[in-house]
C-alpha angles and dihedrals in degrees: 000000000000125000121222133180136204127149148180098050091164090198119192106181089124100044135052131239095015102110113146090215089089087072093068145270093314087072100044109131089349097160093050090049093049091049094047095045095046092051089048096060112012120085127201093256092054131093124235115198116204113192101206142285092088100154143015089218119123097201132048090237090058092043093054089073089059093041090055088054089052089047089057091061115095122266134017114310124216114197139186131187121271129199092262096048095102090155090067107091119123111041091202093055091045092051090051093050102041118115113248099261096051125087122188127210121207119156090333142076134240128212127212112177109297093352126089119192130192136160154141139208099257119189142228113313128210089215096079144008132211098201091113093063099039114096095218139349139175135197124205095186124105120235095262091047090052090053092052092045091052091052090052090045090057092053092050092046092051090052090048091050089057091048090050093054089047088056094042090055088060093059117115101244089197092061117112091226127031117194127190119197123199129168096215117054113270094206141025126255090259088061092229121159115283134177089258097045090052090053091049090051092048091058093042097244115181101194133028119197125189145151135181097113118106140169093033129174117247111300160140098209134181122013136160127344116179107317095337127093114207118207127188105209106179107146097231090049090054095042088250091294121126115241119225111238101174 
């Protein structure tokens, strides 16, 4: 069994006017590229980890069209919620509706042979910024709105930190490899200590996978800190080609 990762598909088979191609050449024919590249390297016995932002859908009914497309990709798929996955609400309902090859993580951990996998969405952190590696960005908020948004962000981040530890506690500490998935980055590009990285170290995680970042300058970014390897897996960053983790 090999383990692969690729995230932030932003699929829109079930909704209109949400094509990622409007964001530039990096997204041209992105779904065809993901499909082709996954079939080229992933085998049915492998795992594909998708760190959030699967679909632009707003309801589970709409998202099922995209989830069935993901189901058609080879291997077992492990998913977590991203900040744009508005369709992901009730974990119980999602579990009941998921196609057979997709497994969702929410405040828990899953075990596949000698591998144990946990994760949560996370949120923006005040500890680091990625503005220096993003090609362009814009903000439509006024100054007061930004201040209010940052206060709300901190509340969300603190809740996500608790959810992450809840999930980490479910890891099988006897597993040969322990993987933590987050949608938001758990660490900055300088790989300095963060609240999340300290938690990952506490629970002896080997690999941290995440997405969320797009339109980046030429990398590579992230790497290894201590005993943990940090992988950015956004599909446009990886040219829509899954990266082999194990």
